[in-house]
N, C-alpha and C positions, 0 to 999 in steps of 0.2 A: 365622270371623265370620258372623253372620246377623242380619238385621233383626228387631227386637223384634216388629213387627206380624206377621211370618211365624211366629215362635215361638208367638204367641198365637192362631194359627188354630184355630178350633173351641172355644176356651176360653169358658166362660160368664162374661161381664164385666158388672159392675154400674156401674162408673164408671172414668174415666181422667183423671188429672191430669198433663199433660205430653205429650211427643212420643213416639209409638211408632215413628217412622221414625228409629231409632237403631241402630247396629250393636252387637251383643252378643258378648262374648268367650266366656262360659261361664254355666252356670246352677248355683246352689247353694242348699241349704236349711239349710246350716250356716254361720253368719255368720263362723266362724273360717277358712273356706276362700275367702271372697270377696276378689277383687282387682280391679284397674282394669277398668272396662267390663263387669263381670259383672252378672247378674240375681240378686237375692236373693228367694227365695220363703219367706214367713213362714208356717210350719206350726204350727197350734195342736196341742200334744201333751198327753198325760196328765200328764207331769212338767214339761216345759219348753214355754213358748209362744214361738214364733219371733217374734211381734210385739214382744216385749221386746228383741229384738236388731236391730231395723230401723236404729236410729241407728248402732250399731256397724258394720253392713254398709255403710251410706252412707259412714261415715268411712273404711272400708277400700277404697272406690272403686266401690261398686255404682252402676251407671248407671240401674237401675230396680228397683222393689220391687213384688212381687206379694203382696197381703195380703187378708184377709177384712174388715178394718176399717182405714180410712185413719188415719194418725197425726194428732194434733191440729195439729202443726206440719209443714208440707211444706217441703222444702229446694229452693230454686231450682235448675233444671237437672237435677233428678232426676225420672224418670217414675214415677208411682204408679198401680198398676192394682188396683182392688178387684174381687175375684172371689167367686162363690157358694161355692166349695169349694176351698181351697188345695191339698189333697191331690190332688183330681182335676185341678186346673189344672197342678200340677207334672207329673203323669203325661202329660197331653196335650202340654205344652210339651216334655217329654223326648222324646216320639215325634217331634214336629216338628223339634226341634233335631238329632236323629240321622237325619233324613230318613225317618222311618217305616219302620224296618228290619223290623218284623214282617210287613209286606206283601210282603216279598221272599223269604219262606220259608214253609213250612208249620209253624205253631206250634200245638202241642197242650198244653192245660193239664190237669193231673190234680189233682183235689181230693177230699177225704174225710178221715176221722179217721186211718185206717190204710191203708198200702199205697202212699202217694204216691211215696216214694223208690224202692221196689222196682219199681213199674210204670214210672216215668220212666226209671230206669236200665236196666231190661230192654229197654224200647223203644229207648233209645239204642244198646245193644249189638246188638240184633237188626237194626236198620236199618243199622248199621255193617257187620255181617256180610253184609248184602244188597248192600253196595257203595256206599251213599250217604254223602255228607258230612253229619255229624249234630252237633247241639248239645244240651247238657244244662244245665238250671238246676235243681239239686236241693239238698236239705239238706246232703248229703255233699260235693258238689263241683260246679264249673262246668266244662263241657267245650266248647271251641270247636274243632270238628274233633277233632284228636288232642291239642290242647294243653289242659292242666289248670290251673284257677285255684281258689284256696280259696273255700269258701262261707261266708257269714257269717249268713245268715238263710234260712228255708225259702223265702220269697218276698222277694228283695232289694228295695230301694227302686227307684222307677221310673226314676231316672237310671241306676242300675247295670244294671237290666234292659236298657234301650235301648242302653247302651254295649256290653254283651256281644252283643246282637242285631246291632248295627252291625259288630262284629268278625266275627260269623258271616257277615254279608253279604260282607264283605271277603274271607273265606276260602272263599266259594262254598258255604256250608252250605245244604242243601236242606230238612232237617227239624230242628225243635227241640222237645224234650220238657221241659216245665216243671212243677214243683210249684207249686200255687196254694193258699196257706194262707188260713184264714178271716181272719187278721189282714191279710193282703195285700189281700183283697177289700174288707174293711171300710175300710181306709185308702186305697182307690182306686189301689193300686200297679199294677194291671193295666189301668186305664183308658187308652184310646188305643191299646191293642194289638189287632191283628187276629188272631184265633184261627181256625185251620182246623178245630179240634175241641176238645171238652171231655170228660173222663172223670170219672165219680163212682164211687168205690170203696165207701164205706160211711160210716155216721155213728154215733158212739157218744160216750160221756161224755168230754169233754175241753175245755179252755180256758174253763171256766165262771168262772174268775177274770176273764176279759176280757169275755166275752159275757153274763155274769150268768145267762141262762136257756138251756135247751136249744133252745127255739123260736127265740130270737135267733141262736144258733149255726147252726141249720139254715137259717134264712132268709137269713143272710149267705152261706152256701154257694150257696143258690139264685140269688142275684143274679148269680153268675158265668154260670149257664146262661141266665138271663133276657136277658143282654146279648150272647150269642153271635149272630153274623150268620146269615142264612138260608142262606148258602153252607157253613156249618160243620156238623159232626155233634155230637150230644150223646149220648154212650154212657154208660148208667147200669146199675148193679147192681140188678136188680129183686128179688133175694132180700132186700135191705134195703128196708123199707117206705118209707124216705125217697127211694128212687130215683125213684119216680113223681112225688113232690113236686118234685124238682129240675127236671123238664122240663115242668111244668104250663104255663108261660108262655113257653117258649123258641120262638124262630123257627127254630132249627136242626133238622136232620133227626134225628128221635128213633130211637135204636137201643138195644137192651137186651142184657144178658148175665146168666146165672144158672146155678147148679148145681141148684137145687131147683124153680124156677118155669119157666113157659113164657117163652121169650125168643128173640131173633134168633140169639144165640150161646149154645149150651148145652155144658156139660161134665159128665162123670161120672167120679168117681174109681174106678178099677178096682183099683189097688194103692197103698198108702200105707206106705212104709217109711223107715228112716233113710237108706237109699241113694237114695231119690227117690220120684217119683210116676209111676204109669201112668195116663194120662188118655185119655178118649174125648172128643174135641172135634169137635162137629158131624159125627159118624159116622167120624172119623178117629182112630186111636190114636197117642199120642205119649208117649214116656218123657222125664221131666224129672229133672234132678239136684236140683231144689228139693223141699222137704218140706212137707207139711201142707195141710189144706183151704184155709187162707187164701192159700197160694201157688197153689192151683188157681184161685182167683178172679183173682189177679194175672196168671197165665199166660193165662187166658181173655180178660182185658181186653187184654193185649198182642196176642194172636192177632186179636181183633176189630179193633183199630186197624190192624194190618197188612193185614187183609182190606179194610177201608174205604179204604185207600190203594192197594188193588189189587195187593198183592204176591201172588205165586203161592202157592197153598195148600201144595203139596209143599215148596217152598222154605221157607215160613214154619214149617212143622212141623219141618223139619230144623234150622232156626236155633233154634227153641224148645228142642229136645232138647240143643243145645250150650250153652245159657245157664247160667251159674253164679249161685249166690246172691250177693246184694249184701252188702257188708261190714257186719257187725253185725246182720244179719237172719238169724236161725237159723243162725249160723255155729258150726260145731262141730268138735271133734277128739276122738280117742279115745286115752287114755294107754296106756302099756305095761301097766298093771294093768287094762286094759279098763274104765276109767271114762270115760264120755262127758260132756264139758263143752260146754254150749251157751251162746252169748252172743247175746242178742237185745235189740233196741231197745224192746221192749214197755214202754211207759210210760203206758198207759191201761188201764182195767179190761178192755175188750173185747179189746185186743191180748194182754194177759197171759193171759186166759181161753183165747183161741185157741191160744196157744203151749202152754200146759199141757195142754189137751185133745188137741192134736196128739201131744204126747209120750205121754200116757196111752193114746191109741189105738194107738200103735206098740209101746209096751213090753209085756212079757208079764205084768207084775204082780208078778214075783218080785224086781224090782230096786227100790231106794229112789230116790225122786225128791226131791232136795234143792234148794229154790229160794232164791236170794239176791235180795232185792228191796228197793228203797227208793222214795221219792217226792221229786220236786224241790221245792226251796224257792221261795218267791215265786210260786207257781203255784196252780192250782185245788186247794183244800184238801179239797173234798168227795169227791174220788176216793180219798183216802188210806185210810180205813177199808174202802172197797169193794175196793181192790186187796189189802189185807191179808187180807180174808175169802176172796177168790178163791185167793190163794197158800196159805193155811193149809188150805183145803178140798181143793184139788186136788193137794197135795204130801204126801209122807211127812213131810218136815220143811221148815219155812219159817224163814229167817233174815232178820229185818228190819234194814236198815242205811241208811247215808247214800247218797243219789244225788248230785245237785248241790244242796247245801243253800242255796247263794247267801247271802243275808243273814239267813236264818232259823237258829234254833238246831236242829241236827240231832236232838237229844234230843227236842225238842217235836214235830218231824215224826213221829218213830218212835212217840211216845206216841199221836198222832192215828191212826196206822196200827193200833196195838194195840187201839184201841177198837172196831175192826171185827171182831175175832176172836170167833167163837162159842165158848161154854164147852167144847163137846166137842173143840175144836181147841187149847185152851190149851197142852196138853202137847206139841203138835207145833211150837210156835214158840219162838224165842229172839231176842233183840235185841242186836246188836253194832254200836255206833255207827261204828267205824272200818271202812271198806269192805274194805280189804285183809285185816284180821283176820277179817271175816265170810266172805270167800272162802276164807281159810286154814282156818277152822273147817269149812266145807262140805267141803273137800278131806280133812280129818282124819276126818270122819264117813263119807265115801264108801269103799266097798269094791268089789271086782271086780263089774262089770256095772251098777253104780249110775249114776245120771244127775244131773248138776249143771246147773241152769239159773241163769244170772246175767242178770237182767233190768233194763231201764231205761235203760242208757246206750249199748249197742250199739257203733256206729262211733266214738263219742266217745273221744278220747285224752287227756282232761283231766277233772278234777273241780273245779267252781267253788265256792270257799268265800270269802265276804266280798269278792267282786269280784276275787279272784285265781284264775286257772286253773292248777292244779297238774297235772303230768303224771300221767295214770292211764288205762291201757288194760286193760279187763276181760279181753280175750282173752290179752294178754301176761302179765298177773298170774296168771291161773288156770293157764296153761301152765307157768310157772316154779314155782308152788306145787305143782302135781301132781308135778312132777319131784323137787322138794326135800323136800316133806312125806312122800312115799311111799318115800324112800330108806331 
């Protein structure tokens, strides 16, 4: 139990009707979860407006309502608080309710189009190897010390974030590494959190279904760095032109990393093979099991964060060399017939281009590169023809198929992809709506030493069709098919 006035500390309030000196049991923004003496926060959403459920929440026992617009009829005995921004109010209230857990550990947020999951997971694993108690909030999973919880969003809602951070406090966690999505920033889910550092990986075409323009997408990411405290660091990739934009107005310590530009942390790729990377990081050589130039950036960001937290250089390099790839990120295996199958989460044009260029850099050119790729439904449609063009240009054969069609017709999604294929690449592409059949066809095409890339879903173990998540694991499927098809 906690006093409402204490939960509202630092919230921007326009008006109050009722008594804020009342004990609160819990906070909810879903009216279905409200029970006696809870606070209901009415969140205006794109599909559902929480203000429409204020009456239901009060009937369920809510003692207070936080909203952006007071209802026409106020119920006696209920406290109504009108706020500037309900999303931000919820985030600040969540921090207060859980006793501001982010202040009791070193929280680092990682944002960017690609690399968030890899960087946060590698940081979690490196600091764990260094002997620290560590937390992780990622797209793939949530880790509180050694205990794993399932992840539901790239950046969870603010109540969930603070709940996990409080669990981390209870477990004595010292560092937490967290993915920060543009949706999470825009919806104020990270408001009220105290960050010790922020990392910017890169920015490319994604989420334009939500942000409408690239400038809006970029500026949303920038807000995260604008709000970092003076005590934090802002580590940015300056090989990406948006890196310098991110830190224009930050109060945090500005730090840079790059492979091609002048930066505080520099890396050079000495060797790039399917077995790993040999890197020169700030004049020190280190071998990594990870593959590709995009992972050179990820590893350099991890090294920089470790150094900023004053982990020893020799120890950090040793831990870097021991790190393994993250599930669904350039995860590969080689069949008995010497066919290499690679599964990667690449679901943006830039990520797909990076993976294909990495494979083409490593391969001799005598092998065929067969790419299976789709695009998600109910998401940014403008990237569909772009991704198809990249796949058909950089592959020997491109098979267009379903990703997570969600509520869209998968055939229409594929048709929008096909529109991006240039005439000289028509004969290199085929379309197969059924994803398993598409992967099976790739396996049938492949011969010894060929490479199959299955892009888009990576770590996901399901395929979402019309609101139903059906079991589907790209890596598991291609392993089984390569064994059975090639018998």
